[in-house]
N, C-alpha and C positions, 0 to 999 in steps of 0.2 A: 631139761628134765623129760623124760621120754614118756612114749605115750602107751603105755601098757597099764591097764585100770584094775583088771579083777585080780588082785595079788594077796598074798598071805602078809601077816603082819609079823615081821622078823623080829628075833628077840634080842634086844638091847634096852635095857630101863634107863629112862631118863629121870633123872632126880633133879628137881627145879626149887630154886630157892624164891620166892615173892614178897614182898614187902610195903611198907608205906600205908596207903589205903586201902591196897588190893588184898581180897580174901582170895584164898588159894583152894582149888579143887578140881576134880576131872570128871570126865563124863564119856560114856562110850557112844557112838553116833547109834540113830535109831534102827539102821539097815545095813545088811553085809553088802556094799556096793564099792565104789571107786576109789583108788586112793591118791595119795600126790606121787607124782613119776616125774622124771627127767625126760626133756626131750631137747635134742641138739639139732643137727642139722637135718634131720630126716625121722620118721615114726620109727622105733624102736621099742620092743617090750624088753625092760631090764627085770621084771618081777615076774614070775610063772605064777598063771592064774591056777587059783586052788579054789574049787566050788564051795559056799557056805563059809568062809572066813571074811571076817572082818577087815578092810584094808588099812594100811598104815593112817596113822594120826587119828583114828577115830576108836580106839579101844585103848584102856587104861591100864590093861592086864591081858597077856596071851603068850601061849608057848613057854609059861613059867615065869615070866618076866613081868616085874610091874612097875608103873609109872609112879613114883612117889614126890610129892610136893609138900616143901617146908615155906615156912614164914621166916623172913630176914629182913635186913633194913635196905636191899636192894634187889633189882632184878639178877639172878644170877642161876646157873644150873651145872651139872655135872652129868655125864653120860656113864652108868654104869654098865660093865660090860658082863658076859656070862659068869664071870668069876666073881662079882659083885664088887669089884673096883672100878674106880674110875678109869676111863678110857684117855689117854693122852696122847695117842697116834691117829690120824684123822686123815683120809685121801684129800686132794684137792679137787673139788666139782666147781666148774664154773668160777673158777679164780678164789674160791674160798673152801674153806675146812668145813663149814658148818652155815646153813641157811637158816634164819628164822623169820616165820611168816606170823604176824599177830593180826587178826580183824576181829571185828564186835559180831556176836551171834547174829546181828540183823544183816551182815553183809556190809557193813559201813566200817569207817575207821582203819581202812588197812595200812599195813606197814612190814615193809621187807628189810630187814637188818642183819648187820652182820657182828657177832659179840666177838670178843675177843679171850682167848684161852690163856691162862696161867700155867706155869708147869705143872701143877698136880692136877691138871683136867679141869679147873673149875671158869665156867664162862661166864663173863660179865657183858652186858650191855647197858647204855642208857636208853630208858623207853618211857614215853610219857601217853599216857592212857585219858584224851583230851576231854571224854563224855563219860558218864556213867553207864554201867551194863556187865553183861557177861562177855569175856573176850575167850576167843580159841588161840591158843599158841601151838605152833608147828616147829618141831625142830626137825631138819633135813641134814642127813651126813652119811658118811661111808667111811666107818672105822677099817683102818689098814687090814686087809686080809680079812675085812667081813664084808657082810650083805649091806647095801645100801638100802639106809632106814628112814622112816619118819614117823615120829611118836608126837602124839598131841596130848593136850590137858587145857582146862578150863582157869583162867584167872577172872576176878571180881572187882569193878571199880564202884566202889559206892555213890549213892547218890541218888537223883531222881532220873530213872531210866526212860527215856523216850525213844521207843523204837522207830525206824525210819524208813518208809516203804520205799522201794526202788521200781519203777515203771521202765518197761522196755525202751532202751536206749542204746544207739550206736555210734553216737558222736559226744564227745567230752573236749569241754575248753579248759585249759590250764595254763597259767602264765600266759595268755595270748597266743598259745599252740591250740589249732584246732586238728582234734584227732578221731577218725574214723574208723571203724572196723567193717569189714564186708567179708561177706560169706554165712553160711548156714550152718548150724549146729546139728548132726545126723547122728542118731544113737545107734552104737557099736558100728561105727563105721568111720574111718579118719576123714575128718572135714578140713580143708583148708579155708583158712580166715586170712584177709591181707589187711595190714594197716596202712593209711596213708594219713601223714601230718602235714599241715601246711603252718604257717604264719603270714599275717596281716596280706593273706590271699594269695599267698606264693607257695609253692611245695618245699617241704624242706629236703633236701636230698644228701645231705652231708651229715646223717646221725652219726655220732661216735659209737664206738663200742662200750657195751657195758655188761660186764662178766662173761665177755668174749662172745657178745654177738650185738647185733642190731638193736635188740629188744627183749624183754623178758616178761613172759606172760604167765600169770596165775589165774585159773578157772577155779570157781566154788559153787558146787551145787547147793542151792540156796536152801533146799530143806532140811540140811544136817552139815554143813559146810565140808562135807568130802571134797577133796581137792585133786587137780591135776597140775601140774607144771611144765610148760613148755618153751621152747626156744625157737627161733626162725628156721625155716626152710633153707636150701640153698639158692642163691639167685639175688637178682639186683632189688627186686623187692622185699619187704619186710612181711614174711608169711609163716602162719605156725600152722601146723598138724596137730587138729585137736579132735579127740575121739571122746563123746560123752555115753556112759554107760546106759542111763535112762533118760527118758521124757522129763521135761521140767524146765524151770528158770535156773539160768546160771549167772553168778556175778564174774566179770573178768576184770582184772587188773593189770594195765602194761605199765612197765619201767621202761623209760628211754631217756639216752644222754644225749645234749645238744647244748653246745657253748660250753661243756666242762661241770654241767648240771645235769642232776638227774630227776625227771618228774615223773608223776604217775597218773595215768588215765584210767578211768573206770568205765566199766559198759554193764548192761543188764540185756542178755539174749534168751530168748526161749527156743526149743527144740520145734515149737509149733509155727515158727515163722518159715516163710518162702521168699526167695528173691531179695532178702533184706528189709521185708516188711510183714507184720503181725497180720492175722486174720482170725 
């Protein structure tokens, strides 16, 4: 997903159906700042900046289009086009026609899933919300002949909500893999962050492609979950060009594939760090 961040919310309404113990709702982000954007081999702005506009995924309604949520027996949704009808034709982006990101509002319980679409334009995906709380759902897609679009809404999991704090951390261990993120986040400037992965003390040098690349990174601004979505730069190392729009704390989630299994590492960085160390 590319690194342009101050963009207009493009108009394609997402009608979403949620059910079970989930309550449905939608919320606009508190400030007009960065979007979810795509980044493949190098920084590239896919959305043109438009001052004063909310970025994709933070607003329930814009440009005359509205995100409508409904309750049903399973997680499903459809994308309504400008004509009010479900869209059934999508371009393939990073090997998928639609990417769905789900994360709890405290920056935990991240999921990146890929729904299947029925001929009538209805998308369905198995999804388990393990803990109570409010979750943000981002649908990222590009209709054929239309603009790349990211829309978002909130869903609720009933129960005793216990928010989880996140300290600044550049290293994460998952299934015996130690994953380290090096590099600094610089406001309004493309910053390079590099991923190093080891297992049993030995560097992993044979990562498999996942969604067409050696890694897949999502960064969320902790204050409002405004997000950007990046892919590695060219080269032997797994590197990402990341441009954050404001000072603050960011949660970053790396999907990587090794030995035919996709795993996720998570990090917490702040723009107030220098040289990989907070101060």
